[in-house]
C-alpha positions as CSV (number, residue, x, y, z in Angstrom):
1,M,254.8,101.5,-27.0
2,L,252.7,101.9,-31.0
3,G,254.3,98.3,-32.3
4,D,253.0,96.6,-28.7
5,N,249.8,98.4,-29.4
6,L,249.3,96.2,-32.4
7,Y,250.4,93.8,-31.5
8,L,247.6,94.0,-28.4
9,V,245.5,94.5,-30.9
10,I,246.2,91.7,-33.1
11,M,246.7,89.2,-30.3
12,L,243.0,90.5,-28.8
13,A,241.6,89.6,-33.1
14,G,243.2,86.3,-32.9
15,V,241.8,85.8,-29.1
16,G,238.4,86.9,-30.9
17,I,238.5,84.7,-34.5
18,L,239.1,81.7,-32.4
19,A,236.7,82.1,-29.9
20,L,233.9,82.5,-32.8
21,A,235.2,79.3,-34.8
22,V,235.1,77.8,-31.5
23,N,231.3,79.0,-30.8
24,Y,230.9,78.3,-34.6
25,V,232.2,74.8,-34.2
26,I,229.8,74.1,-30.4
27,T,226.7,75.4,-32.2
28,S,227.2,73.8,-35.9
29,R,227.4,70.4,-33.4
30,E,224.3,71.2,-31.4
31,Q,222.6,71.4,-34.4
32,M,223.6,68.7,-36.0
33,S,222.7,66.8,-32.5
34,E,219.5,68.4,-32.1
35,A,218.7,67.7,-36.0
36,K,219.6,63.8,-35.7
37,R,217.5,63.8,-32.9
38,D,214.3,64.9,-34.7
39,R,215.1,63.1,-37.2
40,L,215.4,59.7,-35.2
41,T,212.2,60.5,-33.7
42,W,210.8,60.8,-36.8
43,L,212.0,57.4,-38.0
44,S,210.7,55.6,-34.5
45,T,207.7,56.8,-35.0
46,Q,207.3,56.3,-38.9
47,A,208.8,52.8,-37.8
48,E,206.6,52.1,-35.3
49,H,203.2,53.1,-37.4
50,T,204.7,51.0,-40.3
51,L,205.5,47.7,-38.8
52,H,201.9,47.8,-36.4
53,A,200.4,48.1,-39.5
54,L,202.2,45.4,-41.5
55,A,201.0,43.1,-38.8
56,I,197.6,44.2,-39.2
57,L,197.5,43.8,-42.7
58,K,199.2,40.5,-42.2
59,E,196.4,39.3,-39.9
60,A,193.7,40.8,-42.5
61,G,194.5,38.7,-45.4
62,C,196.0,41.7,-47.2
63,R,197.6,41.5,-50.5
64,Q,201.0,40.1,-50.7
65,D,202.0,42.7,-53.2
66,I,200.8,45.6,-50.8
67,V,202.2,44.1,-47.7
68,D,206.0,43.5,-49.5
69,K,205.6,47.3,-50.8
70,L,205.3,48.5,-47.3
71,N,207.8,45.6,-45.9
72,Q,210.5,47.6,-48.2
73,H,209.2,51.2,-46.9
74,A,209.8,50.1,-42.9
75,M,213.0,47.9,-43.6
76,A,214.8,51.8,-45.4
77,L,213.6,53.4,-41.9
78,I,215.0,50.8,-40.0
79,E,218.4,50.9,-42.3
80,E,218.4,54.5,-41.7
81,I,218.3,54.0,-37.8
82,S,221.0,51.6,-37.9
83,L,223.4,54.2,-39.4
84,L,222.3,57.1,-37.4
85,A,222.2,55.4,-33.7
86,P,223.4,51.8,-34.3
87,E,223.9,50.5,-30.8
88,S,220.8,52.3,-29.6
89,E,217.9,51.4,-27.6
90,L,216.1,52.5,-30.2
91,M,217.4,49.6,-32.6
92,T,216.5,46.8,-30.2
93,E,212.9,48.3,-29.9
94,V,212.2,48.7,-33.8
95,S,214.6,45.7,-34.3
96,Q,211.8,43.4,-31.7
97,L,209.1,45.3,-33.2
98,K,210.2,44.5,-36.7
99,E,210.4,40.4,-35.6
100,S,207.2,40.7,-34.3
101,S,205.7,42.1,-37.5
102,D,207.3,38.9,-39.4
103,R,205.7,36.5,-37.2
104,S,201.9,37.9,-38.1
105,R,200.0,35.3,-39.8
106,P,196.4,35.3,-41.1
107,D,194.5,35.3,-38.8
108,K,190.6,37.1,-38.7
109,T,190.0,36.1,-35.0
110,R,192.1,38.8,-33.4
111,F,189.2,41.4,-34.9
112,N,186.6,40.0,-33.0
113,S,186.1,42.9,-30.9
114,D,185.4,46.1,-31.2
115,R,188.6,47.6,-29.8
116,A,190.4,45.1,-32.0
117,V,188.3,46.3,-34.8
118,K,189.0,50.2,-34.6
119,R,192.6,49.4,-33.9
120,A,192.9,47.9,-36.9
121,Q,190.7,50.1,-38.7
122,I,193.3,53.0,-37.8
123,Y,196.5,51.3,-39.2
124,I,194.9,50.3,-42.3
125,N,194.0,54.0,-43.0
126,F,197.8,54.7,-42.2
127,A,198.9,52.4,-44.9
128,E,196.6,54.1,-47.6
129,K,197.8,57.6,-46.0
130,L,201.5,56.2,-46.8
131,I,200.9,55.0,-50.1
132,I,200.1,58.1,-50.9
133,Q,203.3,59.7,-50.1
134,M,205.3,57.0,-51.7
135,A,203.7,57.5,-54.9
136,K,204.4,61.3,-54.8
137,G,207.9,60.4,-53.4
138,G,208.0,58.3,-57.0
139,K,208.6,54.8,-55.0
140,M,205.7,53.6,-57.0
141,T,203.0,55.1,-59.6
142,G,199.8,56.8,-59.5
143,Q,197.9,54.1,-60.9
144,L,199.2,51.5,-58.9
145,A,198.9,53.5,-55.5
146,R,195.1,54.2,-56.6
147,T,195.3,50.1,-56.9
148,Y,196.4,49.7,-53.5
149,Q,194.2,52.4,-52.4
150,Q,191.2,50.3,-53.5
151,E,192.4,47.4,-52.2
152,L,193.0,48.7,-48.4
153,Y,189.4,50.7,-48.5
154,W,187.9,47.3,-49.3
155,L,190.1,45.5,-46.7
156,N,188.9,47.7,-44.3
157,V,185.1,47.7,-45.6
158,S,185.2,43.7,-45.0
159,L,186.9,43.7,-41.6
160,V,184.0,45.6,-39.9
161,A,181.1,43.7,-41.7
162,D,183.5,40.4,-40.8
163,A,183.4,41.6,-37.4
164,H,179.4,41.8,-37.5
165,Q,178.9,38.6,-38.4
166,N,181.6,37.2,-36.5
167,Q,179.9,38.5,-34.0
168,A,176.4,37.0,-34.6
169,N,177.5,33.5,-35.2
170,N,178.6,33.4,-31.9
171,L,175.7,34.9,-30.5
172,L,173.8,32.4,-32.7
173,E,176.0,29.7,-30.4
174,A,174.9,31.2,-27.4
175,G,171.5,31.5,-28.5
176,D,170.4,35.2,-28.9
177,K,168.9,35.2,-32.2
178,Q,167.4,38.3,-31.8
179,T,171.2,40.4,-31.5
180,A,172.8,38.1,-34.2
181,L,170.0,39.2,-36.1
182,T,170.9,43.3,-35.6
183,H,174.6,42.5,-36.1
184,L,174.0,40.6,-39.2
185,R,171.6,43.8,-40.7
186,H,175.2,46.1,-39.2
187,A,177.4,44.3,-41.7
188,K,175.0,44.3,-44.3
189,A,174.7,47.7,-43.9
190,V,178.0,48.4,-44.1
191,L,178.4,46.4,-47.4
192,V,175.9,48.3,-48.7
193,R,176.9,51.8,-48.0
194,A,180.4,50.9,-49.2
195,T,181.5,52.9,-52.5
196,A,183.1,49.5,-53.9
197,P,181.6,48.0,-57.2
198,Q,178.1,46.0,-56.7
199,R,180.2,42.9,-58.1
200,Q,182.5,43.1,-55.7
201,K,180.1,43.2,-52.9
202,Q,176.7,41.0,-54.1
203,P,178.5,37.9,-53.0
204,R,178.9,39.2,-49.5
205,L,175.4,40.5,-49.5
206,D,173.6,37.2,-51.0
207,E,175.7,35.4,-48.2
208,L,174.1,37.6,-45.2
209,Q,171.0,38.1,-46.7
210,A,170.9,34.3,-46.6
211,Q,171.7,34.4,-42.9
212,I,169.0,36.8,-42.3
213,D,166.2,35.2,-43.9
214,K,166.9,32.1,-42.1
215,L,166.3,33.7,-39.0
216,Q,163.5,36.2,-40.0
217,P,161.6,34.4,-43.0
218,K,160.4,37.0,-45.3
219,R,156.3,37.5,-45.0
220,T,154.7,35.4,-47.4
221,W,152.5,38.4,-49.0
222,G,148.2,37.3,-50.6
223,G,147.9,37.5,-54.4
224,G,147.6,40.9,-56.2
225,A,149.8,43.5,-58.3
226,L,150.0,45.2,-55.3
227,A,151.7,42.5,-53.5
228,E,154.0,41.2,-56.2
229,S,155.4,45.2,-56.8
230,L,155.8,45.5,-52.9
231,D,157.8,42.0,-53.1
232,D,159.8,43.0,-56.0
233,Y,160.8,46.4,-54.4
234,L,162.0,44.6,-51.3
235,N,163.9,42.2,-53.4
236,E,165.4,44.9,-55.0
237,Q,166.6,46.9,-52.1
238,N,168.6,43.5,-50.7
């Protein structure tokens, strides 16, 4: 009787251990599956944003070394996706997006609308943040990251100024000088406010000022020290 009870206890214990083992395996697989899904979701978002940013940077005429560095990051993301889900719909979508990004070429006419400019700014800002993350991850030096940040900042500023200048040129062709002048002034204001070296801004400012003066010539002041001082002040502001 005692032996039968002992056998029953051992059998129940064995069943319990087996149930725990099965439950552990199932839970582990579920956790791994969930972790894989979460990782793929993150990779999908990062790859999509990076590839869109690359297309924008190429169209805006960004420095090639910056494009190359971000392209390396995009390739690493795509490679991990191919390892985790090689035959998935996600892999197909990302591959198509990569091909589209690779075909992008410099074309600033793509930024002639407010919506296009705002979209470009979003992805240039994303690229700036990505550069910081890559530097923190040891993928580039801090000095190089700062240089790239400055380049992307100036690209962002130039993009907005170019858009206003292009719109002004289009309006001039349509005969709307007053609205064209407004856009030129906006372009100048964007450059004046930019925290970039004056030597970098000055050629663009001179170009814009020449266009502004052509549409609205400077006033001719009478002689006298006051007039000369005022004229000097206005020239300094320009």
